[in-house]
C-alpha positions as semicolon CSV with decimal commas, in nm:
position;residue;x (nm);y (nm);z (nm)
1;M;2,492;4,856;1,945
2;A;2,117;4,817;1,907
3;A;2,152;4,827;1,530
4;N;2,382;4,526;1,551
5;V;2,140;4,330;1,771
6;Y;1,801;4,399;1,614
7;R;1,781;4,346;1,241
8;Y;1,478;4,377;1,016
9;R;1,380;4,058;0,842
10;P;1,169;4,118;0,529
11;L;0,836;3,938;0,508
12;D;0,854;3,620;0,302
13;L;0,551;3,705;0,089
14;A;0,581;3,401;-0,138
15;R;0,563;3,161;0,156
16;W;0,255;3,336;0,296
17;V;0,086;3,319;-0,044
18;I;0,163;2,948;-0,085
19;W;0,038;2,845;0,259
20;S;-0,267;3,071;0,242
21;S;-0,353;2,925;-0,099
22;F;-0,315;2,573;0,037
23;A;-0,550;2,651;0,326
24;L;-0,798;2,816;0,088
25;V;-0,798;2,512;-0,141
26;L;-0,869;2,284;0,154
27;L;-1,149;2,514;0,266
28;I;-1,337;2,560;-0,061
29;A;-1,270;2,221;-0,224
30;P;-1,590;2,054;-0,095
31;L;-1,789;2,364;-0,191
32;V;-1,672;2,343;-0,552
33;L;-1,674;1,962;-0,572
34;S;-1,988;1,897;-0,372
35;S;-2,093;1,548;-0,485
36;S;-2,065;1,254;-0,247
37;L;-1,796;1,091;-0,461
38;S;-1,594;1,413;-0,473
39;I;-1,602;1,459;-0,095
40;T;-1,500;1,095;-0,050
41;L;-1,207;1,147;-0,287
42;L;-1,106;1,471;-0,113
43;S;-1,107;1,300;0,227
44;Q;-0,893;1,015;0,102
45;I;-0,654;1,260;-0,067
46;G;-0,604;1,444;0,262
47;I;-0,523;1,117;0,439
48;A;-0,289;1,008;0,158
49;I;-0,103;1,342;0,164
50;I;-0,008;1,291;0,529
51;A;0,092;0,929;0,467
52;C;0,307;1,002;0,160
53;L;0,477;1,303;0,319
54;S;0,559;1,098;0,628
55;Y;0,704;0,827;0,402
56;N;0,909;1,087;0,219
57;M;1,072;1,185;0,547
58;L;1,241;0,847;0,518
59;L;1,289;0,812;0,142
60;G;1,344;1,163;0,009
61;Q;1,491;1,340;0,309
62;G;1,677;1,051;0,471
63;G;1,754;0,820;0,180
64;M;1,591;0,528;0,366
65;L;1,406;0,297;0,128
66;S;1,133;0,141;0,343
67;F;0,909;-0,146;0,235
68;G;0,709;-0,148;0,558
69;H;0,579;0,203;0,620
70;A;0,221;0,076;0,621
71;V;0,300;-0,094;0,953
72;Y;0,287;0,240;1,135
73;S;-0,012;0,388;0,956
74;G;-0,193;0,054;0,981
75;L;-0,126;-0,005;1,350
76;G;-0,227;0,356;1,407
77;S;-0,558;0,273;1,237
78;F;-0,615;-0,031;1,459
79;L;-0,539;0,156;1,782
80;A;-0,757;0,445;1,667
81;I;-1,057;0,222;1,589
82;H;-1,021;0,047;1,925
83;A;-1,002;0,388;2,095
84;L;-1,316;0,492;1,905
85;N;-1,497;0,182;2,031
86;A;-1,377;0,259;2,384
87;V;-1,518;0,610;2,353
88;S;-1,848;0,462;2,231
89;A;-1,855;0,232;2,533
90;G;-1,784;0,520;2,771
91;K;-1,444;0,383;2,873
92;L;-1,231;0,660;2,721
93;P;-1,336;1,022;2,786
94;I;-1,191;1,198;2,481
95;P;-1,366;1,369;2,189
96;V;-1,384;1,197;1,854
97;S;-1,180;1,478;1,698
98;L;-0,874;1,362;1,898
99;I;-0,895;0,999;1,785
100;P;-0,637;1,060;1,506
101;L;-0,387;1,166;1,773
102;V;-0,433;0,823;1,931
103;G;-0,329;0,676;1,597
104;G;-0,032;0,914;1,588
105;L;0,083;0,812;1,935
106;A;0,042;0,446;1,838
107;G;0,254;0,500;1,526
108;L;0,514;0,680;1,738
109;L;0,519;0,398;1,997
110;F;0,567;0,123;1,739
111;A;0,830;0,333;1,562
112;V;1,017;0,360;1,893
113;L;0,997;-0,017;1,944
114;L;1,073;-0,132;1,589
115;G;1,274;0,162;1,460
116;Y;1,573;0,111;1,689
117;V;1,650;-0,224;1,528
118;T;1,542;-0,112;1,182
119;T;1,767;0,195;1,168
120;K;2,077;0,011;1,292
121;K;2,163;-0,043;0,928
122;A;2,122;0,169;0,616
123;G;2,086;0,107;0,244
124;T;1,977;-0,235;0,122
125;T;1,995;-0,389;0,470
126;F;1,752;-0,128;0,604
127;A;1,512;-0,198;0,317
128;M;1,521;-0,574;0,381
129;I;1,462;-0,527;0,754
130;T;1,159;-0,308;0,690
131;L;1,025;-0,567;0,447
132;G;1,068;-0,838;0,712
133;V;0,899;-0,627;0,980
134;G;0,610;-0,556;0,744
135;E;0,558;-0,924;0,666
136;L;0,584;-1,010;1,036
137;V;0,314;-0,762;1,135
138;F;0,089;-0,873;0,850
139;A;0,125;-1,236;0,960
140;M;0,041;-1,135;1,318
141;S;-0,273;-0,961;1,193
142;L;-0,403;-1,300;1,081
143;M;-0,285;-1,480;1,396
144;I;-0,435;-1,243;1,657
145;P;-0,801;-1,194;1,563
146;E;-0,880;-1,060;1,912
147;F;-0,697;-0,737;1,823
148;F;-0,697;-0,729;1,443
149;G;-1,049;-0,865;1,396
150;G;-0,958;-1,150;1,163
151;E;-1,069;-1,133;0,801
152;G;-1,362;-0,906;0,884
153;G;-1,148;-0,646;1,057
154;V;-1,262;-0,411;1,333
155;S;-1,549;-0,168;1,281
156;G;-1,665;0,133;1,480
157;N;-1,908;0,424;1,486
158;R;-1,776;0,781;1,478
159;M;-2,114;0,932;1,579
160;V;-2,056;0,923;1,954
161;G;-2,241;1,131;2,211
162;E;-2,435;1,450;2,159
163;P;-2,343;1,678;1,865
164;F;-2,125;1,977;1,957
165;L;-2,236;2,294;1,777
166;G;-2,415;2,070;1,529
167;I;-2,102;1,865;1,458
168;S;-2,163;1,493;1,490
169;F;-1,910;1,371;1,229
170;G;-2,191;1,177;1,068
171;P;-2,204;1,369;0,736
172;P;-1,898;1,309;0,514
173;R;-1,849;1,686;0,475
174;Q;-1,787;1,725;0,850
175;V;-1,536;1,440;0,843
176;Y;-1,365;1,603;0,546
177;Y;-1,314;1,930;0,731
178;L;-1,166;1,743;1,028
179;I;-0,929;1,568;0,787
180;A;-0,851;1,903;0,621
181;V;-0,752;2,059;0,955
182;Y;-0,523;1,767;1,038
183;T;-0,381;1,774;0,685
184;F;-0,290;2,142;0,701
185;I;-0,135;2,114;1,048
186;C;0,058;1,796;0,962
187;V;0,187;1,931;0,630
188;A;0,301;2,252;0,801
189;A;0,464;2,053;1,082
190;M;0,648;1,821;0,842
191;Y;0,768;2,119;0,640
192;A;0,889;2,283;0,961
193;F;1,074;1,960;1,041
194;T;1,276;1,998;0,721
195;R;1,399;2,334;0,855
196;T;1,505;2,205;1,196
197;P;1,864;2,100;1,279
198;L;1,746;1,738;1,291
199;G;1,589;1,768;0,946
200;R;1,903;1,928;0,804
201;M;2,121;1,662;0,963
202;L;1,893;1,394;0,817
203;N;1,971;1,534;0,470
204;A;2,341;1,519;0,557
205;V;2,308;1,155;0,667
206;R;2,140;1,079;0,336
207;D;2,416;1,244;0,134
208;N;2,729;1,151;0,331
209;P;2,688;0,955;0,656
210;E;3,065;0,913;0,695
211;R;3,119;1,289;0,707
212;V;2,833;1,322;0,958
213;E;3,009;1,071;1,184
214;F;3,336;1,256;1,134
215;V;3,197;1,586;1,264
216;G;3,062;1,417;1,575
217;Y;2,700;1,320;1,503
218;D;2,558;0,970;1,539
219;A;2,405;0,883;1,200
220;Q;2,204;0,596;1,347
221;R;2,051;0,823;1,611
222;V;1,955;1,079;1,345
223;R;1,786;0,805;1,140
224;Y;1,615;0,667;1,449
225;L;1,472;1,001;1,566
226;S;1,352;1,083;1,215
227;F;1,199;0,737;1,189
228;I;1,000;0,806;1,506
229;V;0,874;1,139;1,372
230;A;0,770;0,972;1,046
231;G;0,591;0,698;1,241
232;F;0,394;0,960;1,435
233;F;0,260;1,130;1,124
234;A;0,193;0,795;0,957
235;G;-0,013;0,698;1,262
236;I;-0,216;1,019;1,233
237;S;-0,300;0,932;0,873
238;G;-0,406;0,587;0,991
239;G;-0,625;0,735;1,265
240;L;-0,795;0,964;1,013
241;A;-0,854;0,666;0,784
242;A;-1,016;0,476;1,072
243;L;-1,256;0,766;1,131
244;N;-1,328;0,809;0,762
245;F;-1,405;0,446;0,681
246;E;-1,520;0,329;1,028
247;I;-1,358;-0,007;0,961
248;V;-0,998;-0,132;0,967
249;T;-0,885;-0,461;0,810
250;A;-0,553;-0,644;0,786
251;E;-0,499;-0,494;0,441
252;V;-0,386;-0,165;0,598
253;V;-0,062;-0,326;0,724
254;G;0,003;-0,529;0,409
255;A;0,291;-0,504;0,166
256;A;0,061;-0,367;-0,106
257;R;-0,010;-0,055;0,101
258;S;0,360;0,000;0,171
259;G;0,437;-0,050;-0,198
260;A;0,173;0,209;-0,290
261;Y;0,338;0,466;-0,062
262;L;0,673;0,397;-0,225
263;L;0,546;0,398;-0,583
264;F;0,339;0,714;-0,567
265;T;0,588;0,907;-0,356
266;F;0,844;0,830;-0,625
267;L;0,605;0,925;-0,906
268;G;0,523;1,254;-0,738
269;G;0,888;1,337;-0,679
270;A;1,072;1,235;-0,363
271;T;1,339;1,506;-0,397
272;F;1,091;1,792;-0,349
273;F;0,869;1,855;-0,048
274;F;0,553;1,900;-0,258
275;G;0,625;1,591;-0,472
276;P;0,453;1,342;-0,238
277;I;0,145;1,566;-0,237
278;I;0,119;1,517;-0,613
279;G;0,180;1,145;-0,562
280;A;-0,096;1,125;-0,298
281;V;-0,349;1,278;-0,537
282;L;-0,248;1,032;-0,808
283;M;-0,268;0,740;-0,564
284;V;-0,627;0,811;-0,468
285;L;-0,733;0,873;-0,827
286;A;-0,568;0,547;-0,935
287;F;-0,718;0,332;-0,659
288;V;-1,066;0,485;-0,660
289;L;-1,130;0,600;-1,018
290;F;-0,881;0,434;-1,250
291;S;-0,943;0,092;-1,100
292;E;-1,311;0,126;-1,198
293;L;-1,231;0,206;-1,561
294;T;-1,030;-0,104;-1,644
295;K;-0,939;-0,437;-1,492
296;A;-0,582;-0,393;-1,619
297;W;-0,518;-0,077;-1,414
298;L;-0,229;-0,234;-1,221
299;L;-0,055;-0,318;-1,549
300;Y;-0,095;0,041;-1,667
301;L;0,038;0,162;-1,334
302;G;0,344;-0,058;-1,372
303;L;0,407;0,069;-1,723
304;I;0,377;0,432;-1,606
305;F;0,621;0,363;-1,323
306;M;0,868;0,203;-1,563
307;F;0,832;0,493;-1,806
308;M;0,896;0,747;-1,528
309;V;1,203;0,559;-1,404
310;M;1,352;0,562;-1,755
311;Y;1,268;0,917;-1,864
312;A;1,189;1,119;-1,549
313;P;1,351;0,961;-1,242
314;G;1,296;1,281;-1,045
315;G;0,918;1,243;-1,065
316;I;0,652;1,489;-1,171
317;A;0,775;1,756;-0,929
318;S;1,118;1,745;-1,092
319;L;0,965;1,796;-1,436
320;L;0,769;2,095;-1,309
321;M;1,071;2,257;-1,147
322;M;1,294;2,205;-1,450
323;N;1,039;2,369;-1,676
324;L;0,991;2,655;-1,431
325;R;1,365;2,712;-1,452
326;V;1,346;2,717;-1,832
327;A;1,052;2,959;-1,817
328;K;1,247;3,186;-1,583
329;F;1,508;3,231;-1,854
330;G;1,244;3,284;-2,125
331;R;1,315;2,965;-2,323
332;L;0,994;2,772;-2,257
333;K;0,808;2,899;-2,566
334;E;1,043;2,721;-2,805
335;L;0,982;2,391;-2,622
336;L;0,603;2,410;-2,628
337;P;0,567;2,276;-2,987
338;H;0,784;1,978;-2,890
339;Y;0,564;1,912;-2,585
340;A;0,251;1,930;-2,800
341;L;0,393;1,685;-3,053
342;L;0,508;1,447;-2,780
343;A;0,162;1,459;-2,620
344;V;-0,019;1,379;-2,947
345;L;0,214;1,095;-3,045
346;G;0,213;0,962;-2,689
347;I;-0,165;0,945;-2,691
348;V;-0,159;0,762;-3,025
349;A;0,094;0,506;-2,898
350;L;-0,097;0,468;-2,572
351;A;-0,423;0,409;-2,760
352;G;-0,268;0,125;-2,959
353;V;-0,102;-0,035;-2,656
354;S;-0,418;0,004;-2,448
355;A;-0,630;-0,158;-2,718
356;L;-0,398;-0,461;-2,722
357;I;-0,398;-0,483;-2,341
358;E;-0,777;-0,455;-2,317
359;M;-0,828;-0,722;-2,583
360;V;-0,586;-0,958;-2,408
361;Y;-0,761;-0,904;-2,073
362;H;-1,101;-0,945;-2,234
363;L;-0,992;-1,269;-2,399
364;Q;-0,852;-1,407;-2,075
365;L;-1,140;-1,303;-1,851
366;E;-1,440;-1,344;-2,082
367;G;-1,313;-1,618;-2,312
368;A;-1,333;-1,642;-2,688
369;G;-1,713;-1,679;-2,675
370;S;-1,763;-1,309;-2,594
371;G;-1,563;-1,124;-2,856
372;A;-1,730;-0,781;-2,844
373;L;-1,542;-0,512;-2,656
374;R;-1,615;-0,141;-2,622
375;F;-1,297;0,069;-2,594
376;M;-1,255;0,446;-2,633
377;G;-1,576;0,472;-2,832
378;L;-1,472;0,191;-3,066
379;N;-1,619;-0,156;-3,104
380;L;-1,339;-0,415;-3,095
381;D;-1,375;-0,786;-3,148
382;V;-1,107;-1,020;-3,016
383;S;-1,212;-1,283;-3,268
384;Q;-1,120;-1,056;-3,562
385;P;-0,748;-1,070;-3,662
386;M;-0,781;-0,732;-3,834
387;H;-0,861;-0,565;-3,503
388;W;-0,548;-0,711;-3,345
389;A;-0,340;-0,607;-3,646
390;A;-0,479;-0,252;-3,645
391;A;-0,408;-0,208;-3,275
392;A;-0,054;-0,342;-3,320
393;V;0,010;-0,108;-3,615
394;V;-0,114;0,195;-3,418
395;A;0,100;0,097;-3,117
396;L;0,417;0,040;-3,322
397;A;0,375;0,344;-3,545
398;G;0,287;0,567;-3,252
399;G;0,577;0,434;-3,047
400;A;0,828;0,485;-3,329
401;A;0,701;0,837;-3,398
402;F;0,711;0,918;-3,026
403;E;1,073;0,801;-3,001
404;W;1,166;1,015;-3,303
405;A;0,999;1,320;-3,147
406;R;1,160;1,246;-2,811
407;R;1,509;1,248;-2,963
408;R;1,440;1,580;-3,136
409;F;1,314;1,719;-2,807
410;A;1,621;1,586;-2,624
411;R;1,852;1,773;-2,862
412;Q;1,657;2,095;-2,823
413;W;1,640;2,050;-2,445
414;G;2,015;2,000;-2,430
415;A;2,074;2,319;-2,627
416;V;1,842;2,517;-2,400
417;Q;2,010;2,383;-2,084
418;A;2,355;2,464;-2,224
419;D;2,245;2,820;-2,296
420;I;2,099;2,859;-1,947
421;E;2,417;2,731;-1,783
422;A;2,625;2,971;-1,993
423;R;2,404;3,262;-1,891
424;I;2,427;3,166;-1,524
425;K;2,808;3,153;-1,541
426;H;2,811;3,489;-1,719
427;Q;2,595;3,641;-1,445
428;E;2,821;3,496;-1,175
429;M;3,132;3,638;-1,340
430;H;2,988;3,984;-1,405
431;G;2,733;4,011;-1,125
């Protein structure tokens, strides 16, 4: 009888390796990338990871397209900064390290209040309601300066009280490690949520809500409870942002922030758990680094998004997983020359298109009087027709060659996938 009750479960070594590696990366990242800019980027990446994963609980796991997720991270930021100021004034006896939990509870509270109405409907109606809620909260942020601080926002000071074991949260490295701890715990908790009955039922509501209702579950209640959980983690990301920047403005509840969560979660890959993590890294790099390289960075971002929608709707994570599947069957080597050719031709086409974009932006912003432009080591002049013609020729020739290479790759990819499917069926029949 005992043999039927107690069963040995083998250790999931791969899962231990993955989570241990994630913790190790968080631990040693500021030691390897030790500059002030690097630590700032790492802190923002940790905050963005929590925000994008919480958004993906709605989009990827629940099929709920939200245009107002910044409401819960943003209101979490405002409550957290007010709590920080209360701690500074001696009115709230909690340590600074727990301030992000105040943001989480604020996000949870507002998700309870707003989510009940929001999750009454699904699909397009849900998306429009979230957009309306987001615009409403943003309008209120300008109408209630006593809470939102008006155009200047609300500022605070995270160095409160005497340092504990030398930790004052003044140096950016100390703030990073606090963010890293919250990031690891939140990522682990959100992954655990995907394994719970509620998380599994949320996937079922996404795929077939009618069948969920048929077997006795309330689809609206599943969406509502998941919405609350997502709001809690979004609030934690907002609380961490309040500590990191020590200022919160109305921008954190704006539509642009919600749109960024949507765009980069999609780019990373909403159908895989680790996809939003990739998207979060890209979001920080785009907003902090790429925006400094060119004034047309939003246009490039839109073009990348459009390109991904057309050719890789599953996001970067989907591309990685598909190629891992090909590598598992030993067929990746024959695709590598195609990838190399696509990369070279893509860079050529991108160089031509980028040159045209930069010259147009330079002409519009600087005027015809300042024709000189430095781009990718080249001196361009918007007043010279030959420079425009050369850029157009490179863009068109590179684009045509890229499309030719893409079609060759598509044929080879189709043949590889057909072979893999045939081998899988053969294994199923004879295994």
